[in-house]
Structure formats: structure tokens, C-alpha cells
N, C-alpha and C positions, 0 to 999 in steps of 0.2 A: 910499182907495176912490178909485176917478176917475169912477165913475158916480155921476150923482145919486141921492141916498136918498130913497125912497119906501117905503112901505107894501109893496111889494111886496118891497123888497131883504131886508126883516127875517122876513117870513113863514115861510121855509124852517130861520129859528133859531129861534123860538116853542119854549119846553123845554131852550131852550142853557144852558150858563152863561157869562156874560159875566164875566172875569177882569177888575179893573183890572191897567193894565201897572204892574208896578214896585212896586203896591201888595197890600195881602191880603186885599181886598172882594171875592167875589165875588157876581153876582145874575144870576138866573134870568129868563129873557123869558118874563112869562106871558102878555102880550096885544099884540094891532097889533090898536089900535082905527081907523081910519078915521073922520072927522069928517064929521056931514051939513051942506054949504054951499049953502047955496042959492045960485042964478044959478052956482056955478064952472063956470068955462069952460077949459076945459086948454088951450085954441089960446091965451090970456092967460097964463094961469099953469097950468104945465105938471104940476106935484106940488100933489095932492090932500094938504089937511091928514091929518095921522095921529098919534098920542099912542102911546109904547111903555111898560105897565106891566111894570117889574121887582119881583121880590120878593129879601129879602134875610133875613140872620138877623136877630132881633129887636132884641137889645141891640148891636150892634155897626152905629154912626151912619155912612153914607158922605157926608159934608159934602154940601150942594150946591156945583159945579162943573164942570169941564169934563175931562173923562179919556178914557184911550182906554183902548179895552175889548179884550180877545184874544176871539174866539169860540171856543168847544172845537172844535173840528175847521172852522173857518171860518178868516174877513177879522179884518182890527182897524177896530174903529169910534171916531171920534170921538163922544162925544156927553154933551151938559149934563143932567146927571140932578137931580132936585131930590126931596128924602126927602116924602112927602104922608102926611097922617092916614091909618093903616093901625088897622082897628075890631081885627082878628086878632093877638092876643097874641105868634103865634108866627112871626111874621114883620114885615119892617120893608119898603114898598113905596116903590116910586120911580118917577117917571115924565120921562119926554122926550116933550116937544112939537114938530112940525116942521109951522112954517106957510107 
């Protein structure tokens, strides 16, 4: 993608499956969370920080790293994802942080 990655770019893809290009992993975009930033000035820093939370299968861990994801019925994104502690035993959550 040539446009800057913002939370608004990802919002239409909430609930969609992101497939790792050339891999077996599929993660569902569960949430797009805008981070509260005290004193954030869009004229100085145009992109407001945000976090993506993905959900994947519980016992097939995708290691931390940069991956190219194909979105169902959508574009491709290069995203650095990190597995995070997931209290639910029915899934494994991942996060991608954009500062």
C-alpha cells in the first residue's frame, strides 16, 4: 500500500481474516484501538498511534515478526505482529503497535 497506515485504513477490515502470505497462519482482526495521547498534535505527528489486536488458533503460534498479510477481499499489508498473553484457551491473541 502506498497510503500511510492509520487506524482508519484498518477499520473496514475488522472481523476479516488476514492470511500470512506463503504461510498457513490466519489471524482475524479483532479490534482497532486508538491510543490516547496527551498533547498529540496532528500537524506535528500526522498519524495518531493505534494498536491492532488479532485472534488466531490457540495452539498454532505465529512467532513474533514482520509478515505480509493478504486480507480477504482486500489489500496486502506488511505488519510486525507479536503474540501476547491470552487468558482465553480458545484462541491466541497478537498485537501490532503503530506509533
